[in-house]
C-alpha positions as CSV (number, residue, x, y, z in Angstrom):
1,M,17.0,9.5,0.6
2,S,20.5,8.7,1.4
3,L,21.5,5.4,3.0
4,W,21.6,7.3,6.6
5,E,18.3,8.8,6.2
6,I,17.1,5.4,5.8
7,I,19.0,3.9,8.9
8,R,17.4,6.5,10.6
9,R,13.9,6.1,9.5
10,L,14.1,2.6,10.2
11,Y,15.7,3.1,13.6
12,P,12.3,3.3,15.8
13,Y,11.1,0.0,14.0
14,V,14.1,-1.8,14.7
15,L,14.6,-0.1,18.7
16,P,12.1,-2.9,20.3
17,Y,14.2,-5.5,19.4
18,R,17.4,-4.2,20.3
19,Q,17.9,-7.5,22.3
20,L,18.1,-9.2,19.2
21,V,20.4,-7.1,17.4
22,V,22.9,-7.0,20.6
23,A,23.1,-11.1,20.4
24,T,23.5,-10.8,16.4
25,L,26.0,-8.3,17.2
26,L,28.0,-10.9,19.6
27,L,27.8,-13.7,17.5
28,T,29.3,-11.5,14.6
29,L,32.1,-10.4,16.9
30,V,32.8,-13.9,17.4
31,G,32.3,-15.3,13.8
32,S,35.0,-12.9,12.8
33,L,37.5,-13.7,14.9
34,A,36.6,-17.8,13.8
35,A,36.9,-16.7,10.2
36,Q,40.7,-16.1,11.0
37,V,41.6,-19.3,12.3
38,N,42.3,-20.6,8.5
39,P,44.7,-18.5,7.8
40,F,46.9,-19.1,11.0
41,V,46.2,-22.8,10.7
42,L,47.5,-22.6,7.2
43,R,50.6,-20.7,7.8
44,Y,51.2,-23.0,10.7
45,T,50.9,-26.1,8.6
46,V,52.9,-24.9,5.7
47,D,55.7,-23.8,7.3
48,T,55.9,-26.8,9.6
49,V,55.5,-29.2,6.8
50,Q,58.5,-27.1,5.2
51,G,60.4,-27.8,8.5
52,M,60.0,-31.4,8.4
53,L,60.8,-31.7,4.9
54,D,63.9,-29.6,5.3
55,R,64.7,-32.2,7.9
56,G,64.0,-35.4,6.1
57,Q,61.1,-36.4,8.0
58,G,57.8,-37.9,6.2
59,L,54.6,-39.1,6.7
60,A,54.6,-40.9,9.6
61,Q,56.2,-38.0,11.5
62,G,53.5,-35.6,9.8
63,M,50.4,-37.7,11.3
64,D,50.4,-35.7,14.7
65,L,50.1,-32.5,12.9
66,L,47.4,-33.8,10.4
67,L,45.6,-34.7,13.1
68,L,45.8,-31.6,15.3
69,V,45.1,-29.5,12.2
70,S,42.1,-31.6,10.9
71,G,40.9,-31.3,14.7
72,L,41.4,-27.3,14.6
73,L,39.3,-27.2,11.4
74,L,36.4,-29.3,12.2
75,A,36.2,-27.7,15.7
76,K,36.4,-24.2,13.9
77,E,33.6,-25.1,11.1
78,V,31.2,-26.6,13.9
79,I,31.6,-23.7,15.9
80,N,31.2,-21.7,12.9
81,T,28.1,-23.3,11.7
82,G,26.1,-22.3,15.1
83,I,27.3,-19.0,14.6
84,Q,26.1,-18.6,11.3
85,F,22.9,-20.1,12.3
86,G,22.7,-17.9,15.4
87,Q,23.4,-14.9,12.8
88,R,20.8,-15.6,10.0
89,Y,18.0,-16.9,12.7
90,Y,18.4,-13.6,14.6
91,G,18.7,-11.4,12.0
92,E,15.6,-13.2,9.9
93,R,13.8,-12.5,13.3
94,I,14.7,-8.7,13.1
95,R,13.6,-8.8,9.3
96,I,10.3,-10.3,9.9
97,S,9.2,-8.5,12.9
98,V,10.3,-5.1,11.1
99,S,8.2,-5.8,8.4
100,G,5.1,-6.6,9.9
101,T,5.8,-3.4,11.9
102,L,6.2,-1.7,8.6
103,V,3.0,-2.9,6.9
104,R,0.9,-2.2,10.2
105,D,1.9,1.3,10.0
106,A,1.7,2.0,6.3
107,V,-2.3,0.4,6.8
108,H,-2.8,2.9,9.7
109,K,-1.6,5.7,7.9
110,V,-3.7,4.8,4.8
111,L,-6.7,4.3,6.5
112,G,-6.3,7.5,8.5
113,Y,-6.2,10.0,4.9
114,Q,-9.0,11.8,3.9
115,L,-10.1,10.9,0.2
116,G,-8.4,13.5,-1.6
117,F,-5.2,11.6,-0.9
118,Y,-6.8,8.6,-2.6
119,S,-7.9,10.7,-5.9
120,D,-4.6,12.0,-6.7
121,S,-3.4,10.9,-9.3
122,G,0.1,10.0,-8.1
123,N,-1.7,7.5,-5.4
124,Q,-4.0,5.3,-7.4
125,T,-4.5,1.9,-6.7
126,G,-1.8,0.3,-8.5
127,K,0.7,2.8,-7.4
128,L,0.1,2.5,-3.7
129,Q,0.5,-0.9,-4.0
130,T,3.5,-0.9,-5.9
131,R,5.1,1.6,-3.3
132,I,4.1,-0.1,-0.2
133,D,4.6,-3.8,-1.5
134,R,8.3,-2.9,-2.9
135,G,9.1,-0.4,-0.5
136,V,8.5,-2.6,2.4
137,E,10.5,-5.5,0.8
138,S,13.4,-3.7,-0.3
139,L,13.6,-2.0,3.0
140,M,13.7,-5.7,4.3
141,K,16.1,-6.7,2.2
142,L,18.4,-3.7,3.4
143,V,17.6,-5.0,7.1
144,Q,18.5,-8.3,5.7
145,N,21.8,-7.5,4.2
146,F,22.8,-5.4,7.0
147,F,22.3,-8.0,9.7
148,I,22.7,-11.0,8.2
149,D,25.3,-10.5,5.3
150,I,27.3,-7.0,5.5
151,L,27.5,-6.9,9.2
152,P,29.6,-10.2,9.3
153,L,31.4,-9.7,6.4
154,F,32.6,-6.4,7.1
155,A,33.2,-7.5,10.7
156,N,35.5,-9.8,9.3
157,A,37.2,-7.7,7.0
158,I,38.4,-5.3,9.7
159,V,39.6,-8.0,12.1
160,A,41.6,-9.8,9.1
161,L,42.9,-6.2,8.2
162,V,43.6,-5.7,11.9
163,V,45.4,-8.8,11.7
164,M,47.4,-8.1,8.2
165,F,48.5,-4.8,9.8
166,M,50.1,-6.9,13.2
167,A,51.7,-9.2,10.5
168,N,53.5,-7.3,8.5
169,L,52.9,-3.4,7.9
170,Y,53.3,-2.9,4.2
171,V,50.8,-5.9,3.1
172,G,48.2,-4.0,5.4
173,L,49.2,-0.9,3.6
174,V,48.4,-2.6,-0.2
175,A,45.3,-3.9,1.5
176,V,44.1,-0.4,2.7
177,A,44.8,0.9,-0.6
178,V,42.8,-1.0,-2.9
179,L,39.4,-0.3,-0.7
180,P,39.5,3.3,-1.6
181,V,39.3,3.3,-5.4
182,Y,36.7,0.4,-4.9
183,F,34.1,2.9,-2.8
184,W,35.3,5.2,-5.2
185,L,33.8,3.7,-8.0
186,S,30.4,2.2,-5.9
187,Y,29.8,6.1,-5.6
188,R,30.1,7.0,-9.1
189,Q,27.6,3.9,-9.7
190,A,25.4,5.0,-7.3
191,D,25.3,9.0,-8.9
192,R,24.8,7.1,-12.4
193,L,21.7,5.0,-11.6
194,N,19.9,7.6,-9.0
195,G,17.8,9.4,-11.9
196,T,17.4,6.2,-13.8
197,R,16.0,4.0,-10.9
198,R,13.2,6.9,-9.9
199,A,12.4,6.7,-13.5
200,L,12.0,2.4,-12.9
201,R,10.0,2.8,-10.0
202,G,7.9,5.3,-12.0
203,L,7.5,2.8,-14.9
204,R,6.9,-0.1,-12.6
205,E,3.9,1.6,-11.0
206,A,2.6,2.5,-14.3
207,R,2.7,-0.8,-15.2
208,S,0.9,-2.1,-11.8
209,Q,-2.1,0.6,-12.5
210,G,-2.3,-0.4,-16.0
211,L,-2.6,-4.1,-15.1
212,V,-5.4,-3.1,-12.7
213,N,-7.3,-0.7,-14.8
214,L,-7.3,-3.9,-17.8
215,I,-9.2,-6.0,-15.1
216,D,-11.5,-3.2,-14.0
217,S,-12.2,-2.3,-17.3
218,A,-12.4,-5.9,-19.0
219,V,-16.3,-5.6,-20.0
220,V,-15.7,-1.9,-21.6
221,I,-12.5,-3.2,-23.3
222,K,-14.5,-6.3,-24.7
223,S,-17.7,-4.3,-25.8
224,F,-15.9,-2.0,-27.8
225,V,-13.4,-4.8,-29.2
226,R,-10.5,-2.8,-28.1
227,E,-8.2,-5.8,-26.7
228,D,-5.6,-5.0,-29.4
229,Y,-5.4,-1.3,-28.5
230,E,-5.0,-2.1,-24.8
231,E,-2.8,-4.7,-25.4
232,Q,-0.4,-2.4,-27.5
233,K,-0.7,0.3,-24.7
234,Q,0.4,-2.4,-22.2
235,T,3.0,-3.4,-24.4
236,Q,4.5,0.0,-25.3
237,T,4.8,0.1,-21.0
238,Q,6.7,-3.1,-20.5
239,Q,8.9,-2.1,-23.3
240,N,9.7,1.1,-21.7
241,L,10.2,-0.6,-18.4
242,Q,12.7,-3.0,-20.2
243,D,14.7,-0.6,-21.4
244,A,15.3,1.2,-18.4
245,Q,15.7,-2.1,-16.9
246,L,18.3,-2.6,-19.5
247,Q,20.2,0.6,-19.1
248,T,20.5,0.0,-15.3
249,R,21.8,-3.2,-15.8
250,K,24.6,-2.1,-18.5
251,I,25.8,0.8,-15.9
252,S,25.9,-2.0,-13.4
253,F,27.5,-4.3,-15.3
254,R,30.2,-1.8,-16.5
255,Y,30.9,-0.7,-12.8
256,D,30.8,-4.1,-11.4
257,G,33.6,-5.0,-14.1
258,L,35.9,-2.0,-12.6
259,K,35.3,-3.0,-9.1
260,T,36.6,-6.8,-9.9
261,F,39.4,-5.7,-12.0
262,T,40.1,-3.6,-8.9
263,E,40.0,-6.6,-6.4
264,Q,42.3,-8.7,-8.3
265,I,45.1,-5.8,-8.8
266,G,45.0,-6.1,-5.0
267,V,45.5,-9.9,-4.8
268,V,48.4,-9.6,-7.4
269,L,49.8,-6.8,-5.6
270,I,49.9,-9.0,-2.3
271,I,51.3,-12.0,-4.0
272,I,54.0,-10.3,-5.7
273,L,54.9,-8.0,-2.1
274,T,54.8,-11.5,-0.3
275,A,56.6,-13.3,-2.6
276,Y,59.6,-10.8,-2.4
277,L,59.4,-10.8,1.4
278,V,59.8,-14.6,1.5
279,L,62.9,-14.1,-1.2
280,D,64.4,-11.6,1.1
281,G,64.1,-13.9,4.1
282,Q,61.6,-11.6,5.8
283,M,58.8,-14.2,5.7
284,T,58.5,-17.8,5.8
285,I,56.7,-19.6,3.0
286,G,53.6,-19.9,4.7
287,A,53.3,-16.1,5.2
288,I,52.4,-15.8,1.5
289,M,49.3,-18.5,2.2
290,F,48.6,-16.7,5.4
291,H,48.2,-12.9,3.9
292,I,46.0,-14.0,0.8
293,L,43.6,-15.7,2.9
294,L,43.5,-12.6,5.0
295,F,43.1,-10.7,2.2
296,N,40.5,-12.6,0.8
297,N,38.4,-11.9,4.2
298,V,39.4,-8.0,3.4
299,S,38.0,-8.5,-0.3
300,A,35.2,-10.7,0.9
301,P,32.6,-7.9,1.1
302,I,33.6,-6.1,-2.3
303,R,32.7,-9.6,-3.8
304,Q,29.3,-9.5,-2.2
305,L,28.6,-6.2,-2.8
306,H,28.2,-6.8,-6.4
307,R,25.1,-8.6,-5.4
308,I,24.2,-6.7,-2.5
309,Y,24.6,-3.1,-4.3
310,D,21.3,-3.5,-6.6
311,E,19.4,-4.7,-3.8
312,M,20.4,-1.5,-1.8
313,N,19.7,1.0,-4.3
314,D,16.2,-0.7,-4.6
315,A,15.9,0.4,-0.9
316,L,17.0,3.9,-1.7
317,T,14.5,4.3,-4.1
318,Y,11.3,2.7,-3.1
319,S,11.8,3.7,0.2
320,E,11.1,7.3,-1.0
321,G,7.5,6.5,-2.2
322,F,7.4,4.4,0.8
323,F,7.8,7.1,3.4
324,D,6.1,9.6,1.5
325,I,3.1,7.3,2.0
326,L,3.9,7.3,5.9
327,D,4.9,11.3,6.0
328,A,1.4,12.5,4.1
329,Q,0.4,14.5,7.0
330,D,-1.5,17.0,4.9
331,A,-3.8,13.8,3.8
332,R,-4.5,12.9,7.5
333,E,-8.5,12.7,7.9
334,P,-9.1,16.2,10.1
335,T,-11.4,15.5,13.6
336,G,-12.6,17.8,16.3
337,P,-13.2,16.9,19.9
338,L,-17.1,17.7,19.9
339,Q,-18.8,13.8,20.6
340,P,-22.2,13.9,19.2
341,A,-24.3,12.5,21.9
342,H,-27.7,13.4,20.7
343,L,-28.1,14.6,17.2
344,R,-30.9,16.3,15.7
345,G,-29.5,16.7,12.2
346,T,-30.0,20.2,11.0
347,F,-27.2,21.0,8.5
348,D,-26.6,24.7,8.0
349,I,-24.4,25.3,4.6
350,C,-23.5,28.9,3.8
351,N,-21.6,30.3,1.0
352,V,-19.3,26.9,0.6
353,D,-17.1,26.6,-2.4
354,F,-15.3,23.4,-3.0
355,T,-12.6,22.5,-5.6
356,Y,-11.2,18.4,-5.8
357,P,-7.7,17.6,-5.3
358,G,-7.4,17.1,-9.0
359,G,-8.3,21.2,-9.5
360,T,-12.1,20.7,-10.6
361,Q,-14.7,23.3,-8.6
362,A,-17.5,21.1,-7.9
363,L,-19.5,23.9,-5.6
364,H,-19.9,28.0,-6.0
365,D,-21.3,29.5,-3.1
366,V,-23.4,26.9,-2.1
367,C,-26.4,27.6,0.8
368,L,-28.9,25.4,1.9
369,T,-30.4,24.0,5.0
370,I,-31.1,20.4,5.9
371,K,-33.6,20.1,8.7
372,A,-34.1,17.7,11.2
373,G,-36.4,14.7,10.8
374,K,-37.6,15.5,7.5
375,T,-36.3,14.3,3.8
376,T,-34.3,16.5,1.8
377,A,-34.0,15.7,-1.9
378,L,-31.0,17.1,-3.8
379,V,-31.8,17.0,-7.6
380,G,-29.7,17.9,-10.6
381,L,-27.9,16.8,-13.7
382,S,-25.0,15.0,-13.6
383,G,-22.3,16.7,-12.1
384,A,-24.4,19.5,-10.6
385,G,-22.3,18.8,-7.5
386,K,-25.3,16.4,-5.6
387,S,-22.6,13.9,-4.8
388,T,-20.4,16.5,-3.4
389,I,-22.7,17.9,-0.8
390,I,-22.9,14.5,0.7
391,N,-19.4,13.9,0.7
392,L,-19.0,17.3,2.5
393,L,-21.6,16.5,4.9
394,C,-19.7,13.1,5.8
395,K,-16.7,15.1,6.2
396,F,-14.8,13.1,3.8
397,Y,-13.5,16.8,2.2
398,A,-13.7,19.9,3.7
399,P,-15.1,23.1,2.0
400,D,-12.5,25.4,0.4
401,R,-14.7,28.5,1.7
402,G,-18.2,29.3,3.8
403,Q,-19.8,27.9,6.9
404,M,-21.1,24.2,7.5
405,L,-23.3,24.0,10.7
406,L,-24.6,20.8,12.1
407,D,-27.2,21.5,15.2
408,G,-25.5,24.9,15.3
409,Q,-21.7,23.6,15.7
410,P,-19.3,23.7,13.3
411,L,-19.4,20.5,11.5
412,A,-15.3,20.8,11.7
413,D,-15.7,20.5,15.4
414,Y,-17.4,17.1,15.6
415,N,-15.5,14.0,16.1
416,T,-15.1,12.5,12.4
417,H,-15.3,8.5,13.6
418,A,-18.2,9.5,16.0
419,L,-20.4,11.6,13.5
420,R,-20.2,8.9,11.1
421,R,-21.4,6.4,13.3
422,Q,-24.7,8.3,13.2
423,I,-24.8,8.6,9.6
424,G,-25.8,6.0,7.1
425,L,-25.0,6.0,3.7
426,V,-26.0,4.0,0.5
427,L,-24.2,4.7,-2.5
428,Q,-25.5,3.9,-6.2
429,K,-22.2,1.6,-6.5
430,N,-21.2,0.5,-2.9
431,H,-18.4,-1.9,-2.1
432,I,-18.8,-5.5,-1.3
433,F,-16.0,-7.1,0.8
434,K,-14.4,-10.4,-0.1
435,G,-16.4,-12.9,2.6
436,T,-19.7,-14.1,3.3
437,I,-23.0,-12.3,3.0
438,E,-23.5,-12.5,6.5
439,E,-20.3,-10.8,7.3
440,N,-21.1,-8.0,4.8
441,I,-24.0,-7.1,6.4
442,R,-22.9,-7.4,9.5
443,Y,-20.5,-4.7,8.4
444,G,-23.2,-2.1,9.3
445,V,-22.8,-3.5,13.4
446,M,-19.8,-5.9,13.8
447,D,-21.4,-7.5,16.9
448,A,-24.9,-7.9,15.5
449,P,-26.3,-11.4,16.1
450,L,-27.6,-13.2,12.9
451,A,-31.2,-12.8,14.1
452,Q,-30.6,-9.3,13.6
453,V,-28.6,-9.6,10.2
454,E,-31.5,-11.3,9.0
455,H,-34.0,-9.1,10.1
456,A,-31.9,-6.4,8.1
457,A,-31.7,-8.7,5.1
458,R,-35.6,-9.1,5.1
459,Q,-36.3,-5.4,5.5
460,A,-34.1,-5.3,2.3
461,Y,-36.0,-7.7,0.4
462,L,-33.1,-10.0,0.1
463,H,-33.4,-12.8,2.6
464,D,-35.8,-15.3,0.7
465,Q,-33.0,-15.1,-2.1
466,I,-30.0,-15.6,0.5
467,M,-32.2,-18.9,1.7
468,E,-32.2,-20.2,-2.0
469,L,-28.7,-20.2,-2.3
470,P,-26.8,-23.8,-1.3
471,K,-25.0,-22.2,1.7
472,G,-27.2,-19.4,2.3
473,Y,-25.7,-16.5,4.3
474,Q,-22.6,-17.9,4.3
475,S,-22.5,-17.9,0.5
476,D,-19.6,-15.6,-1.3
477,A,-21.4,-12.1,-1.3
478,Q,-18.8,-11.1,-4.4
479,Q,-20.8,-13.7,-6.3
480,L,-24.1,-12.1,-6.3
481,S,-25.7,-9.8,-8.8
482,G,-25.7,-6.0,-8.9
483,G,-28.8,-5.5,-7.8
484,Q,-28.4,-8.1,-4.9
485,Q,-25.2,-6.8,-3.8
486,Q,-26.9,-3.4,-3.9
487,R,-29.7,-4.8,-1.2
488,I,-26.8,-6.1,1.0
489,A,-25.9,-2.2,1.2
490,I,-29.1,-1.5,2.1
491,A,-29.8,-4.0,4.8
492,R,-26.1,-2.5,6.2
493,L,-28.0,0.8,6.6
494,F,-31.4,-1.0,8.3
495,L,-28.9,-3.0,10.5
496,K,-26.9,-0.1,11.7
497,D,-30.1,2.1,12.0
498,P,-28.8,5.8,12.1
499,P,-30.5,8.8,13.1
500,I,-29.2,10.4,9.8
501,I,-29.4,8.9,6.5
502,F,-27.7,10.0,3.2
503,L,-28.9,7.8,-0.1
504,D,-27.0,8.6,-3.5
505,E,-29.4,6.9,-5.9
506,P,-30.1,3.8,-3.7
507,T,-32.3,2.1,-6.1
508,A,-30.2,2.4,-9.1
509,S,-29.3,-1.1,-9.7
510,L,-32.6,-2.6,-9.1
511,D,-35.3,-3.5,-10.9
512,A,-38.9,-2.1,-10.8
513,I,-40.3,-4.9,-8.2
514,A,-37.5,-4.5,-6.2
515,T,-37.3,-0.8,-6.1
516,E,-40.9,-0.5,-5.0
517,Q,-40.2,-3.2,-2.3
518,I,-37.1,-1.0,-1.2
519,K,-39.1,2.1,-1.5
520,N,-41.8,1.0,0.9
521,S,-38.7,0.2,3.6
522,L,-36.9,3.1,3.1
523,D,-40.3,5.2,3.6
524,A,-40.7,3.1,6.6
525,I,-37.1,3.8,8.3
526,K,-37.3,7.3,6.9
527,Q,-40.1,8.3,9.9
528,G,-38.2,10.5,12.3
529,R,-34.6,10.8,10.9
530,T,-32.8,13.2,9.1
531,V,-32.7,12.0,5.4
532,V,-31.1,13.3,2.5
533,I,-31.6,11.8,-1.0
534,I,-30.2,12.0,-4.5
535,S,-32.1,10.1,-7.2
536,H,-33.5,10.3,-10.6
537,S,-36.6,8.5,-9.7
538,L,-39.5,10.9,-9.7
539,A,-41.3,8.3,-6.9
540,Q,-37.8,8.8,-4.5
541,I,-38.4,13.2,-4.6
542,V,-41.6,13.9,-5.4
543,D,-42.6,13.3,-1.5
544,A,-39.5,15.0,-0.3
545,D,-40.3,18.2,2.4
546,C,-37.8,20.3,0.4
547,I,-36.3,19.7,-2.6
548,Y,-33.1,21.7,-3.8
549,V,-32.3,21.7,-7.4
550,M,-28.6,22.4,-8.5
551,K,-27.1,23.1,-11.5
552,Q,-23.2,23.6,-12.6
553,G,-22.4,23.4,-8.8
554,R,-24.7,26.2,-7.5
555,M,-28.1,26.1,-6.1
556,V,-30.8,27.6,-8.5
557,E,-34.1,26.9,-6.9
558,S,-35.9,25.1,-3.7
559,G,-39.1,24.2,-2.3
560,T,-41.9,21.6,-2.3
561,H,-42.8,19.6,-5.8
562,E,-45.5,21.6,-6.4
563,H,-44.0,25.1,-5.9
564,L,-40.9,24.1,-7.7
565,Y,-43.1,22.5,-11.1
566,D,-45.0,26.0,-10.7
567,L,-42.1,27.6,-11.4
568,R,-41.4,26.3,-14.4
569,G,-37.4,26.6,-14.0
570,T,-35.1,24.1,-14.1
571,Y,-36.7,21.6,-11.8
572,R,-39.6,22.2,-14.2
573,E,-37.7,20.8,-17.1
574,I,-35.9,18.0,-15.3
575,F,-39.1,16.6,-14.3
576,D,-40.9,16.5,-17.8
577,A,-37.9,15.3,-19.3
578,S,-37.9,12.4,-16.7
579,A,-41.5,11.8,-17.4
580,R,-40.8,12.0,-21.2
581,S,-38.2,9.3,-20.8
582,L,-40.6,6.8,-18.6
583,N,-43.4,7.5,-21.3
584,I,-45.6,8.7,-18.8
585,E,-48.5,9.5,-21.3
586,K,-48.7,5.9,-22.6
587,L,-48.7,4.6,-19.3
588,A,-51.2,6.7,-18.5
589,R,-53.3,5.6,-21.1
590,V,-52.8,2.1,-20.3
591,L,-53.6,2.3,-16.7
592,V,-56.8,4.5,-17.8
593,D,-58.1,1.4,-20.3
594,D,-57.2,-1.0,-17.8
595,G,-59.4,1.1,-15.4
596,D,-62.2,1.5,-18.1
597,E,-62.1,-2.5,-18.9
598,L,-62.1,-3.0,-14.9
599,G,-65.5,-1.0,-14.8
600,D,-67.2,-2.5,-17.7
601,T,-66.6,-5.9,-16.4
602,A,-68.0,-4.8,-12.8
603,G,-71.3,-3.2,-14.9
């Protein structure tokens, strides 16, 4: 993005604060005029002192001059202090306000995108965080530089240049002649740094993502004793980043030196020209200092741009990534106009194909029917496409081909948010938000009273464990065990009390006793609801009204447990393998022996 493109994109964010902008501009104009007081005062002082010396006058006759000059400069500084405070304060208010709006807009857009946006390799957590944080930071530096630094400096420069031309045409032309050379060097610098800064942004994103992965994978890293390997990977990424940073600074230093040299050439030319004009009788001695100070006001932006230029280039680089996030219109989650007032919960899926954004096709010509008020189980090996079907039913993704109906209406026609309010979802691994247990359970219904929260916790067999904690429901939810966190997710389901329930390995993190307890609770909540369950637990699926068997993204069998078992197909293979993994035969013998002992005792 060019600088003008960024300004165009920032304009709607700055527009609501136009009164602050106008106030800043007015203060800038007054400040630029006040900045020219010193050259005029200095010229008047030097010329007056020189005249007094020529007439043989001394300190006694010059006291009035000193008092006058001191008063003028002091008054000017007092006024200038107030002006600078106003400029910086209003500029900072604009920066902070625009920053808040940009962040809110980014959060709003990101939350509105479909899951495919997050699964893209370029939108991983660390990369998105870096783009948003660095994007907002660099854009705010641009706003700050414009209203607090660049605008006042350039206003001073323009006013000083006009005064120089009015005082002497030739001195003004010398000052103007230096500026194009400087800005040509700045253009060349930007051109050289363009590709390097994009690479630098990519390396910073990779470093952030690498740190996130290290933290998330700490257990696996330590269990395989791969600390040295991961440290080496991260060190190499850091080294690549350092090399790119050094190359960037090397180019910047080279051009900064050339620009400083150009500026000093201008100062030398001004001194030579004004000295010549003084000797030729066209100027007074005071005019030398007068023009040097004016040229100093002209060249001040040049000196400041050495510092500001890098920040502006960061804005040019990171703004692209930031606005790419805001402009990802194709990633917006689709919705429809249909409001689901009274859902029966019958899903019809016909000839559906689906491919994930990464290119993996998960479903091939899938057909199935989920009947209202019934429990439907999806069975298959890992990667068969079971969870993908639930993702499609929740409208997290849209199918590539085929038809998906809910109560006879296309699923795509339903309002996405209204539909999800009618769906309860429990996953194998559920996210626990930072906060208390009460806040996490209440996530199911945000305005639920504490009594309902506690009732939901009892249904999830979690209440007694919560009450044993020192802070009870105010305890940190993220400090609970994996099984307890899973029960929080199930408690959310009970609190939400939806007509449609999707369960994806809901008891995977629970022990045997907890699994039995939760199964009893889920069996109770299933009554009269449409339920889709994915589970490797035999107890969870054998009593389902209909079981669909999937294999490599295709639907291969369907029916009740008895029917599928008699087919001796894929379901029979999965069922027998599950029974063997549980060592059913040995467990059965133990149960039989215990029964015989109880019979003998009774006899």
